[in-house]
C-alpha positions in Angstrom: 0.0 0.1 0.1 1.2 3.8 -1.1 1.7 6.1 2.2 -1.5 7.7 2.8 -1.4 11.4 3.4 -3.2 14.2 3.4 -3.1 16.6 0.3 -2.0 20.0 2.3 1.4 20.8 0.9 2.7 20.9 -2.7 6.4 21.3 -3.7 7.0 23.0 -7.1 10.7 22.7 -8.2 10.9 25.2 -11.4 9.2 27.8 -12.4 9.5 28.4 -15.7 6.3 28.6 -18.0 5.5 24.7 -17.5 5.7 25.2 -13.5 3.5 28.3 -13.6 0.7 26.6 -15.4 1.1 23.8 -13.2 0.6 25.8 -9.9 -2.3 28.0 -11.7 -4.2 24.4 -12.7 -3.3 22.9 -9.1 -5.0 26.3 -7.3 -8.1 25.3 -9.7 -8.1 21.6 -8.7 -7.1 22.1 -5.3 -7.9 25.7 -4.2 -6.9 24.9 -0.6 -3.3 23.4 -1.3 -0.4 25.7 0.0 2.3 25.7 -2.9 6.0 26.0 -2.0 8.1 26.9 -4.9 11.7 26.1 -4.7 14.1 28.8 -6.6 17.7 29.5 -6.0 17.9 33.4 -6.8 14.7 35.0 -6.5 13.0 34.8 -3.5 10.4 37.4 -3.7 6.9 36.2 -4.1 5.4 38.8 -7.1 2.1 40.0 -7.7 -0.6 37.7 -9.0 1.9 34.4 -8.4 -0.6 31.7 -6.2 2.4 30.5 -4.2 2.3 30.5 -0.3 6.2 30.1 0.2 9.4 30.2 -1.6 12.8 28.1 -0.6 16.0 27.7 -2.3 17.1 24.1 -1.2 15.2 21.1 -0.8 16.3 20.5 3.1 13.9 23.5 3.5 11.3 22.2 1.4 11.0 18.8 3.3 10.9 20.7 6.4 7.3 22.0 5.1 6.4 18.4 4.3 5.3 18.4 1.1 2.2 15.9 0.5 3.8 15.5 -3.3 6.3 17.6 -5.9 6.0 18.4 -9.3 9.6 18.6 -10.9 9.5 21.1 -13.7 13.3 22.6 -13.8 15.2 21.6 -16.9 15.2 17.6 -17.5 18.9 17.8 -16.9 18.2 18.5 -13.0 15.2 16.0 -12.8 17.0 13.2 -11.3 18.8 15.3 -8.6 15.7 17.2 -7.6 13.9 14.0 -7.4 15.7 11.8 -5.4 16.1 13.1 -2.1 12.3 13.7 -2.1 11.7 10.0 -3.1 14.1 9.0 -0.5 11.6 11.0 1.6 8.7 9.0 0.4 7.1 12.4 -1.4 4.8 11.7 -4.4 6.3 12.6 -7.2 5.2 14.1 -10.6 8.0 14.7 -13.1 7.6 16.5 -16.4 8.6 14.7 -19.3 11.1 13.8 -20.2 12.0 11.9 -16.9 15.6 12.7 -17.5 17.8 14.3 -20.1 20.3 11.4 -19.8 20.0 7.5 -18.2 22.3 8.3 -15.5 20.5 7.3 -12.1 16.6 6.7 -13.8 16.6 3.4 -12.8 17.7 4.2 -8.9 14.9 6.8 -8.9 12.1 4.5 -10.3 13.3 1.5 -7.9 13.5 4.4 -4.9 10.1 5.2 -5.8 8.8 1.7 -5.3 10.6 1.2 -2.2 9.3 4.0 -0.4 5.7 3.6 -1.6 5.5 6.7 -3.2 3.8 7.3 -7.1 5.8 8.1 -9.7 4.2 9.8 -13.0 5.9 11.7 -16.1 3.9 14.3 -17.9 3.4 13.2 -20.9 0.1 14.6 -21.1 -0.8 13.9 -24.7 -2.0 10.9 -23.5 -4.9 12.6 -22.2 -6.5 13.8 -25.2 -9.7 12.8 -26.1 -8.8 13.0 -29.8 -5.5 10.9 -29.3 -7.4 8.7 -27.3 -10.4 8.1 -30.1 -7.5 7.1 -32.6 -6.2 4.8 -30.5 -9.3 3.3 -29.7 -10.0 3.3 -33.1 -6.8 1.2 -34.5 -7.5 -1.3 -31.4 -10.9 -1.7 -33.1 -9.4 -2.7 -36.6 -11.6 -0.2 -37.8 -8.8 0.1 -40.9 -7.9 -3.7 -40.3 -4.4 -4.8 -39.9 -1.9 -2.1 -39.9 0.9 -1.6 -42.6 2.5 1.7 -41.6 3.0 4.7 -39.4 4.0 8.2 -40.3 4.2 10.5 -37.7 5.8 14.6 -37.4 5.3 17.2 -35.5 7.3 20.4 -36.1 7.5 24.2 -35.5 10.1 27.1 -35.6 11.5 27.5 -32.1 11.6 31.3 -32.5 7.5 31.0 -32.4 7.2 28.8 -29.6 7.0 31.5 -26.9 6.5 34.9 -28.5 7.0 36.2 -25.1 10.7 34.7 -24.4 13.9 34.8 -26.6 14.3 31.3 -27.8 18.3 31.7 -26.8 17.0 31.8 -23.8 14.8 28.4 -23.4 15.7 25.1 -22.5 14.5 23.9 -25.3 17.8 25.8 -27.2 20.6 24.3 -24.7 22.5 21.0 -24.6 23.4 21.4 -20.8 19.5 22.2 -19.9 18.0 18.7 -21.8 17.0 20.9 -25.0 17.0 19.5 -28.9 14.3 17.8 -30.4 14.6 14.7 -29.3 14.0 15.2 -25.5 11.5 18.6 -26.1 9.6 16.6 -28.7 9.8 13.4 -27.0 5.5 12.7 -26.7 5.9 11.4 -30.5 7.8 8.6 -29.2 5.5 8.2 -26.0 2.6 7.8 -27.6 3.5 5.5 -30.3 5.0 3.0 -27.7 1.5 3.5 -25.7 -0.6 2.6 -28.8 1.8 0.0 -30.3 4.0 -1.3 -27.8 7.7 -1.6 -27.1 10.0 -0.1 -29.5 12.2 -3.3 -31.0 14.8 -1.4 -33.6 15.8 2.0 -34.4 17.3 3.7 -37.4 18.0 7.6 -36.5 19.4 10.5 -38.8 20.1 13.4 -36.2 21.7 16.8 -37.0 21.5 20.7 -37.2 20.6 22.2 -40.4 19.4 25.7 -39.5 21.5 29.0 -38.7 19.2 28.8 -35.4 22.3 29.9 -32.8 21.4 26.8 -30.5 23.8 23.9 -29.2 20.8 20.7 -30.0 19.8 19.2 -32.8 16.8 21.0 -35.0 16.0 17.8 -37.3 15.3 14.5 -36.2 13.9 11.8 -38.9 13.9 8.0 -37.7 12.0 4.6 -38.5 11.2 2.7 -35.4 10.0 -1.0 -35.6 7.1 -2.0 -33.1 5.4 -5.4 -32.0 2.1 -4.7 -32.1 -0.3 -7.5 -31.4 2.3 -10.2 -32.8 2.6 -8.3 -35.9 5.5 -5.8 -36.6 5.1 -2.4 -37.3 7.0 0.0 -39.2 6.6 4.0 -38.1 8.3 7.2 -39.7 9.1 10.2 -37.5 9.7 13.5 -38.3 10.7 16.3 -35.3 11.9 19.4 -36.3 12.5 22.7 -34.6 12.5 24.7 -38.0 9.1 24.6 -40.3 7.5 27.9 -40.0 3.9 25.8 -40.6 3.2 24.4 -37.1 2.2 20.5 -37.4 1.4 17.6 -35.5 0.0 14.3 -36.8 -0.1 10.6 -37.0 -1.5 8.9 -39.8 -1.8 4.9 -39.6 -2.3 3.3 -43.0 -4.2 -0.1 -42.6 -5.6 -2.8 -45.6 -8.7 -1.2 -45.2 -7.8 2.5 -44.8 -6.4 5.1 -43.5 -6.7 6.7 -39.7 -5.4 10.1 -39.4 -4.8 12.4 -36.2 -4.5 16.3 -36.1 -3.0 17.2 -32.7 -3.4 20.8 -33.5 -7.4 20.3 -34.9 -8.0 17.5 -32.3 -9.4 15.4 -34.9 -9.7 12.1 -36.3 -10.0 11.2 -40.0 -10.6 8.3 -41.8 -10.0 7.9 -45.5 -11.3 4.4 -47.3 -11.4 2.8 -50.5 -15.4 2.9 -50.3 -15.4 6.9 -49.7 -12.4 7.8 -51.5 -12.0 10.8 -49.3 -10.8 12.1 -45.5 -14.3 11.9 -44.0 -13.9 13.4 -40.0 -15.0 11.1 -37.2 -13.9 12.9 -33.9 -13.2 16.5 -33.3 -13.3 18.7 -30.0 -11.8 22.1 -29.0 -9.8 21.8 -26.7 -8.7 24.6 -24.2 -4.5 24.6 -23.8 -5.0 23.8 -20.5 -7.1 20.8 -20.8 -4.7 17.9 -21.0 -2.1 19.3 -18.4 -5.3 19.6 -16.0 -6.6 16.2 -16.6 -3.1 14.7 -15.9 -2.7 16.7 -12.6 -6.2 15.1 -11.7 -5.2 11.9 -12.1 -2.1 12.1 -10.7 -3.9 13.3 -7.9 -6.8 10.5 -7.8 -3.8 8.1 -7.9 -2.5 9.7 -4.6 -5.8 9.5 -2.8 -7.0 6.4 -4.1 -3.9 4.2 -4.1 -4.5 3.6 -7.9 -0.9 3.4 -10.4 -0.2 6.6 -12.6 -1.1 5.7 -16.2 2.6 7.0 -17.7 5.1 5.3 -15.1 8.5 6.1 -14.2 9.3 2.6 -16.2 7.6 3.6 -19.8 9.3 6.9 -19.7 12.9 5.2 -19.0 11.7 3.0 -22.0 11.0 6.4 -24.0 14.7 7.8 -22.9 16.5 4.4 -24.1 14.8 5.0 -27.3 16.0 8.2 -27.6 20.0 7.3 -26.6 19.6 4.7 -29.1 18.4 6.8 -31.9 20.9 9.2 -31.2 23.8 6.0 -31.4 22.2 4.7 -34.2 22.5 8.4 -36.2 26.5 8.2 -35.0 27.2 4.8 -36.1 24.8 4.9 -39.4 23.6 1.9 -38.7 20.1 0.4 -37.4 20.1 -1.0 -33.8 18.2 -3.6 -32.3 16.6 -2.9 -29.0 15.8 -5.9 -27.3 15.8 -4.3 -23.8 12.6 -2.4 -24.8 10.8 -5.5 -25.0 9.7 -5.6 -21.0 5.7 -5.0 -21.2 4.5 -1.5 -20.3 2.8 -1.3 -16.9 -0.3 0.4 -18.5 -0.2 -1.7 -22.1 -3.1 -3.9 -22.3 
């Protein structure tokens, strides 16, 4: 059994744009919860911030006995921030990716299990109604046997956050865990959620723009998945460079094709009978919808002793996939990834 604690205090490590978003949503879900923010420099609570206390280190934070913590600082700092909290039995919600490298990730997962605290990773697209509908249609064999998958996501990094210079963002800096493979790892997460463990990878990772960044801005890769005892091959493109924002996934089956549009929150189908795309599902979603749903789920898991749908193990497997894509690009060859065959905690 997981330790049952009243949800009186939450610690938020990192108050960038995603940290602030989580604070605002938490106050909507749990209006009376006390919010403790860990900041190393600015210890002043600014007007409009929904923060009750500011601390400068984890020792001060633990003294306030947080019920759970949200780790939303740069991914290169996730493990160092999370480990002392896990050792103290604090439930952990960690923004994606779980870390920028494999170092000590497995130790953190084992620590949370040993100390009976929940661990969830913030791949919020799993809570998108349109993506869930897309997955259900695939599982119901709406388009028959799956033949191939084509997935792409991209947007010029300069337009991500208009209020902030892209050079100052985590996304642009290698030492903070930037680059498209880590920042856009949602696609790798949801493809494994739909199709199962990655079995092999072939990757091409490079920087081709004039952007003043020290990370990759473009990735093209082909991944193999074992889906219902059949091999499924996915072609994936990720980038920081295109001016026209895109996020979609097309699954080609024997009886037709399904298309998920992550910007329009829609699912369409094309069959040989219709000979045109037809909308099956579309729903307007506020940008905060999936972020709020994932926090609500995590809180419910704490209160009801349930297992979070995005486990530490599945997030680790996504990170292993990323490492293998990098290695494949360097070695210019396809790599078999046998150690990803472990069944996902949430995979049916």
